[in-house]
C-alpha positions as CSV (number, residue, x, y, z in Angstrom):
1,M,100.7,117.7,71.2
2,T,98.5,119.9,73.1
3,D,99.2,123.2,74.4
4,S,98.7,123.8,78.2
5,T,97.4,126.7,77.4
6,T,94.4,125.5,75.7
7,R,93.8,121.9,76.5
8,A,90.2,121.5,78.5
9,L,91.2,122.0,82.1
10,R,89.9,118.7,84.6
11,L,87.4,119.8,87.5
12,G,87.2,116.8,90.0
13,T,83.5,117.0,91.7
14,R,81.6,114.7,93.5
15,R,78.9,112.5,92.3
16,S,75.7,113.7,93.2
17,K,73.5,116.0,91.4
18,L,74.1,118.9,93.5
19,A,78.0,118.1,93.6
20,M,77.9,118.0,89.3
21,A,75.5,121.3,89.5
22,Q,77.4,123.6,91.4
23,S,80.5,122.0,89.7
24,G,78.7,123.2,86.2
25,Q,78.0,126.0,87.5
26,V,82.2,126.7,88.6
27,A,83.3,125.1,85.4
28,E,81.0,127.9,83.4
29,A,82.7,130.9,85.6
30,V,86.3,129.3,84.9
31,H,85.6,128.8,80.9
32,A,84.9,132.8,80.6
33,L,87.9,133.7,83.0
34,T,90.3,131.8,80.9
35,G,89.1,130.8,77.4
36,R,89.5,127.1,78.0
37,P,87.0,124.4,78.0
38,V,86.4,123.0,81.6
39,E,85.5,119.0,81.6
40,L,83.7,117.6,84.9
41,V,85.8,114.6,86.4
42,E,83.2,112.4,88.5
43,I,85.0,110.9,91.8
44,T,83.4,109.1,94.2
45,T,84.1,109.4,97.8
46,Y,83.8,107.6,100.9
47,G,80.8,110.0,102.4
48,D,79.0,109.2,99.0
49,T,79.2,105.1,99.5
50,S,79.0,104.8,103.2
51,R,75.4,103.9,104.2
52,E,76.4,104.7,108.2
53,H,75.2,108.1,109.6
54,L,77.5,111.1,109.1
55,A,77.7,111.3,113.3
56,Q,79.4,107.7,112.7
57,I,81.9,108.1,110.3
58,G,83.3,111.3,111.8
59,G,82.1,113.5,109.3
60,T,85.2,115.4,108.8
61,G,86.8,114.9,104.8
62,V,84.3,112.0,104.0
63,F,83.4,114.0,100.7
64,V,86.7,115.2,99.8
65,S,89.9,112.9,100.3
66,A,89.2,111.3,97.2
67,L,88.6,114.1,95.7
68,R,92.2,115.8,97.0
69,D,94.2,112.2,96.6
70,A,92.9,112.8,92.8
71,L,94.8,116.9,93.0
72,L,97.7,115.8,94.5
73,A,97.9,112.9,91.4
74,G,97.7,115.2,89.4
75,E,94.4,113.5,87.7
76,I,92.4,116.7,87.9
77,D,93.7,120.0,87.5
78,F,91.2,121.3,90.3
79,A,88.2,120.5,93.0
80,V,85.2,121.7,93.9
81,H,83.8,121.5,97.1
82,S,80.7,122.3,99.7
83,L,82.8,124.3,101.9
84,K,81.5,123.3,104.9
85,D,82.5,120.0,104.2
86,L,86.6,121.0,104.3
87,P,88.3,119.9,107.5
88,T,89.4,123.4,108.8
89,A,93.2,122.7,108.5
90,Q,94.1,123.1,105.2
91,P,96.7,121.1,103.9
92,E,100.5,123.0,102.7
93,D,100.3,121.3,99.2
94,L,97.0,122.1,98.6
95,T,95.5,125.7,97.1
96,L,92.0,127.3,98.3
97,A,92.2,129.2,95.5
98,A,89.1,130.8,95.6
99,I,85.6,130.8,97.7
100,P,83.1,132.4,95.3
101,V,80.2,134.8,96.2
102,R,78.1,132.6,99.3
103,E,74.4,131.4,98.1
104,D,72.0,132.0,100.8
105,P,73.4,130.3,103.9
106,R,70.6,129.2,105.8
107,D,68.5,126.0,106.4
108,A,65.4,125.1,104.8
109,L,62.2,123.3,105.9
110,I,60.3,121.3,103.5
111,A,57.2,120.3,105.1
112,R,53.9,118.0,104.2
113,D,51.2,120.2,103.0
114,G,53.0,123.3,103.2
115,L,53.6,123.9,107.1
116,T,55.8,125.9,109.2
117,F,58.1,124.3,111.8
118,E,55.7,126.1,114.2
119,Q,52.4,125.1,112.4
120,L,54.2,121.3,112.5
121,T,54.5,121.7,116.2
122,A,51.0,123.1,117.1
123,D,49.2,120.0,116.5
124,E,49.5,118.9,120.2
125,D,48.1,115.1,119.5
126,R,50.8,114.5,117.2
127,V,54.7,115.0,117.5
128,A,56.1,115.9,114.2
129,R,59.0,113.5,112.9
130,I,61.6,116.0,111.2
131,G,64.5,114.3,109.2
132,T,67.9,115.7,109.2
133,G,71.8,113.8,109.3
134,S,72.8,116.4,111.2
135,P,73.6,116.8,115.3
136,R,73.8,120.7,114.6
137,R,70.3,120.7,113.4
138,M,68.9,117.9,115.9
139,A,70.6,120.1,118.5
140,Q,68.7,123.5,117.6
141,L,65.4,121.9,116.5
142,N,64.4,120.1,119.7
143,A,65.6,123.7,121.3
144,W,63.3,125.1,119.2
145,A,60.7,123.1,120.0
146,R,61.1,123.5,123.8
147,S,60.8,127.0,123.4
148,L,57.4,126.6,122.1
149,G,56.8,124.2,124.9
150,R,56.7,121.2,122.4
151,R,58.6,118.3,121.3
152,V,59.7,117.0,118.0
153,E,61.0,113.4,116.6
154,T,64.3,114.4,115.1
155,V,65.2,111.0,112.6
156,P,68.6,110.7,111.7
157,I,68.5,110.5,107.3
158,R,71.2,109.8,104.6
159,G,70.9,110.0,100.7
160,N,70.9,112.9,98.2
161,I,68.0,115.7,98.3
162,D,65.7,113.5,96.1
163,T,65.6,111.3,98.4
164,R,65.1,112.7,101.2
165,I,62.5,115.2,100.0
166,G,61.0,111.9,99.1
167,F,60.9,111.1,102.7
168,V,57.9,113.9,102.6
169,E,56.4,113.0,99.5
170,K,55.7,109.5,100.7
171,G,54.3,110.4,104.3
172,E,57.6,108.9,106.1
173,L,58.1,111.7,107.5
174,D,56.7,115.3,108.3
175,A,59.6,117.3,107.3
176,V,63.1,117.3,106.3
177,V,65.7,120.2,106.7
178,L,68.2,120.7,103.8
179,A,70.7,123.4,103.1
180,A,68.3,126.5,101.0
181,A,71.9,126.7,99.2
182,G,71.9,123.1,97.5
183,L,68.0,123.8,96.9
184,T,69.0,126.7,95.0
185,R,71.3,125.4,92.9
186,I,69.3,122.8,91.8
187,G,66.3,124.6,91.0
188,R,64.2,123.3,93.9
189,I,64.1,126.5,96.4
190,D,60.4,127.2,95.5
191,E,59.6,123.5,97.9
192,A,60.8,124.9,101.2
193,T,58.0,125.8,103.1
194,Q,60.1,127.9,105.4
195,L,63.2,129.2,105.8
196,L,64.5,129.1,109.0
197,S,66.1,132.6,110.4
198,P,69.9,132.5,111.9
199,D,68.0,133.5,115.0
200,V,66.8,129.8,116.0
201,V,68.8,127.4,113.6
202,L,72.2,128.9,112.7
203,P,73.9,127.0,109.6
204,A,76.8,124.9,109.7
205,P,80.1,126.7,109.3
206,G,80.4,127.7,105.7
207,Q,77.7,126.8,104.5
208,G,76.3,128.1,101.1
209,A,80.1,128.5,100.1
210,L,81.6,126.9,97.8
211,A,85.5,126.2,97.6
212,I,87.9,125.8,94.5
213,E,90.9,124.1,95.2
214,C,93.8,122.9,93.3
215,A,97.5,121.9,94.2
216,A,99.9,124.5,95.8
217,V,102.4,123.5,92.9
218,N,100.0,125.0,90.0
219,A,100.9,128.6,91.5
220,D,99.5,130.3,87.6
221,L,96.1,128.4,87.7
222,A,95.8,129.3,91.6
223,A,96.4,132.9,90.5
224,R,93.1,132.6,87.7
225,L,91.3,131.0,90.0
226,A,91.6,133.4,92.7
227,E,89.8,136.0,90.7
228,L,86.5,134.2,91.3
229,D,87.1,134.9,95.0
230,D,84.9,136.9,96.8
231,P,86.7,138.9,99.9
232,D,84.1,138.9,101.7
233,T,82.6,135.4,101.9
234,R,86.2,134.4,102.4
235,A,86.2,136.9,105.5
236,A,83.0,135.6,106.9
237,V,83.5,131.7,106.5
238,T,87.3,132.2,108.0
239,A,85.7,133.6,111.0
240,E,83.1,130.6,110.9
241,R,85.8,128.0,110.4
242,S,88.2,129.6,113.0
243,L,85.4,129.3,115.6
244,L,84.8,125.6,114.2
245,A,88.5,124.7,114.5
246,A,89.1,126.2,117.8
247,L,86.3,124.3,119.7
248,E,88.1,121.5,118.0
249,A,85.1,119.8,116.6
250,G,84.8,117.9,113.3
251,C,81.6,118.7,110.2
252,S,79.5,116.7,111.9
253,A,79.4,118.1,115.5
254,P,76.7,119.9,116.7
255,V,78.2,123.4,116.0
256,G,76.3,126.1,114.0
257,A,78.1,129.5,112.9
258,L,77.5,132.1,110.8
259,A,79.0,135.8,110.0
260,D,77.3,138.0,109.2
261,L,78.5,141.7,107.4
262,K,76.9,144.9,108.2
263,R,77.0,147.5,106.2
264,D,76.7,151.2,105.8
265,E,76.6,153.3,102.5
266,Q,79.8,152.7,101.1
267,A,81.4,149.7,102.6
268,V,81.0,147.1,104.6
269,T,82.3,147.9,108.0
270,E,81.7,145.0,110.7
271,L,81.6,141.6,110.7
272,H,79.4,139.7,113.4
273,L,79.9,136.2,114.6
274,R,77.3,134.0,116.1
275,G,78.2,130.4,117.4
276,V,76.1,127.8,119.2
277,V,76.9,124.2,120.3
278,G,74.0,122.1,121.7
279,T,73.2,118.4,123.1
280,T,71.3,116.8,120.0
281,D,68.2,117.0,122.0
282,G,68.3,120.7,122.3
283,S,68.1,120.9,126.2
284,T,71.2,122.3,126.3
285,L,72.8,125.2,124.0
286,V,75.4,127.3,124.1
287,Q,74.9,130.6,122.3
288,M,77.3,133.6,122.1
289,S,78.4,136.2,119.5
290,T,80.7,138.8,118.7
291,T,81.7,141.8,117.0
292,G,85.1,142.9,114.8
293,H,86.2,144.9,112.0
294,V,86.2,143.4,108.6
295,P,89.9,143.2,107.0
296,A,91.5,145.7,105.9
297,S,92.7,144.2,102.7
298,P,91.8,140.4,101.4
299,D,95.1,139.3,102.6
300,D,94.5,140.0,106.4
301,A,93.3,137.2,107.7
302,A,94.3,137.9,111.3
303,T,91.0,139.7,112.2
304,P,88.3,136.7,111.5
305,L,90.8,134.1,113.0
306,N,90.9,135.9,115.6
307,M,87.4,136.6,116.4
308,G,86.0,132.5,115.9
309,R,89.4,132.1,118.6
310,E,88.4,134.1,120.7
311,L,84.3,133.4,120.7
312,A,85.1,129.6,121.3
313,A,87.2,130.3,123.8
314,E,84.5,132.3,125.3
315,M,82.0,129.3,124.2
316,L,84.1,126.9,125.6
317,A,84.4,128.6,129.0
318,K,80.5,128.7,129.3
319,G,80.5,124.8,128.9
320,A,80.2,124.1,125.5
321,A,83.3,121.4,125.9
322,G,80.8,118.9,127.5
323,L,78.3,119.4,124.6
324,M,80.2,118.0,122.0
325,G,81.0,114.1,121.8
326,E,83.0,114.3,118.9
327,R,86.1,117.2,120.7
328,A,89.7,116.0,120.4
329,L,90.6,115.7,123.8
């Protein structure tokens, strides 16, 4: 009989190259932490098999529900998700054991001929076609082009990173926009022709962060996994996801958010949260920000939660509700 402290831990992961890469990195960290072997268990989710655009299938939870089912059935010991794919409501029977240090949260442009967004839009005789499956990106890219006195055509696309970059390589699109973190994790960040400043394109809430989840009954494992948690990252993404939840918007709604941690020489002192909601054509954006104190301890989630809720209330008062087709009324 295998000793429960020496048997391999089963890590549930989606099958995509990116999911396997980031799960592999977590597996190495968990092995180093616990001394136990970690095996990857590949699980296909609804979001992987559906050919519909994310805005059509709702987005919320489509990449995580199969992994969570496997956790609750005891088929895997823990799961690794891209945090931005997780619904904002946390089930009581599952524990978000760790949110490790966040990778670059920005979006990245991969354009033909090494061009930047400003260069793509400078050609008066050609409307640049930019691929993305995200209404959030569409809204902000179209608004950015409008601010430059230009316009772009945002084209809905699905597929893995190779497929999306292939649209540019084959000349079917002028550019695609992807998460910089994903490109970094599979070793392709050098192909980005521009990292998009959050001043013009805010990322998805939680973008660049991973979530390590296990069953709540597995308290010993949760406690070990918690050693991989980064309190600063957790505070930032808690604020971002609180904003998303208070807007009652799902993962595929046109909502961007980013919490920046302000540091002095000794420590992190302030949390600066920015949010945006917009129509996908970029004609209307509601953009607001707020600043608050960093939680005094990792157990204090009230400050970032309240920051997100308060900023959401201000954005709704400014008309954000009417810009989100997916909002639960």
